[in-house]
N, C-alpha and C positions, 0 to 999 in steps of 0.2 A: 442537457447534461446529466450524468450521474450524481445522486445523491451524494451527499459529502457529510459525515457526521464528524463531529471534532471530539478528539481523545486527547486530555489535559493531565494524564499520569500514566504511569505504567498499570496501574490496576485497570484504568479505563479501557487500556489496550489490551490488556489480559481477558478482561469481560467479552470485550467487543470480539475476539477470537474466540473466547469459548461460546459466545451466544448465537455466530454465525458459522456454519460449517464453510463456507468459503467466504473469506475476509481478506481483504487488500488493504493495509497499512501502507500512507503515505508518511513521509516525516520529511520536513522542508525546516528551514529557517528563513525569518522575514527578509533579510538582508541578503537572499539567495536570488538571484537574478534567474538563474537555472532553474530554481524549483518553480519560479513565477512563471516561465515558458513552458515545463513539462507538465503542471497539472492539468491544466485545461485539455491536452492531448490524452492525456492518461483517463480523465473524466469521460472525453468522447470515446475512446477504445472501450472502456467498460460497460458503455452503454449496448454492447452488443453480447452481454453475458448479466442477465438479469438475475442470475442467484449469486453474482459477487458482491459484498456489500464493500463499501469503500470508506475507510477511515481516514483522519489526517489529523496529523499530531506536529505539533512545533515544538522543536527542538531547544530553544531557547525559552520555552515558558515552562517546559518540565525537563529539565538535563538529566534526569536520572534516566528517560528513554535512551540516552544517547549511549550509556554504559549497558542499560540491562540487554538492550537490542544490537550491541556492538556496532554502532553507527558509526564510520569512519569519515565517511562525506555524504551531502545532503545535496540532492534530494535522494532518499532511500525510499525503494519501493519492494515492501513484503508480501508475499501472497501466501496465505495460510490456507490449509485445506485439513480439516477436522483436527485444528491447533496445532497443526505440524507445518513448518516452513517450507516451502516447497520453490519458491522464485525470490532470489534477491537482486535488484538491479540498482544500480547507483551512479548517480553524476549524470555521465551523459547516454540517455536511454535509447536502443535501439529498437524503436517501435514495432518493425516489421518482425525480428525475431523476438520480441515480446508477445506478440498476438500468436506467433505459434508455438511459444511454449504453454499460453494460457488456452489454446485452443486445446492441445493435448490433454490439460490437466481437467479441463472443462468437459471434454469428451468423456473422460472415464469417470469424474465424480458428480457432475449434475445429473440431477434426474429430474 
């Protein structure tokens, strides 16, 4: 499974995005059953992309994350490349489509 870095504030997420050119941020809530089902699938998917770092934030712990990143439902999956958001998925994730999107970006940006 892909290593997961816990991010507890907007500042921590911003630093994570800044420090890792290919960064994936997963935002969830503790009482979200969909969140608990999606995370293992996402971690497994990202194993195929060693240069993408994965961070996780609990929207219940740091509520300012929701407003800062305009999160309307969880889970929210955000891929940043060089600090710019290129993929945003929410709630019910189509993993085949997500893989196709990541493949295109990874080919273009990973070295």
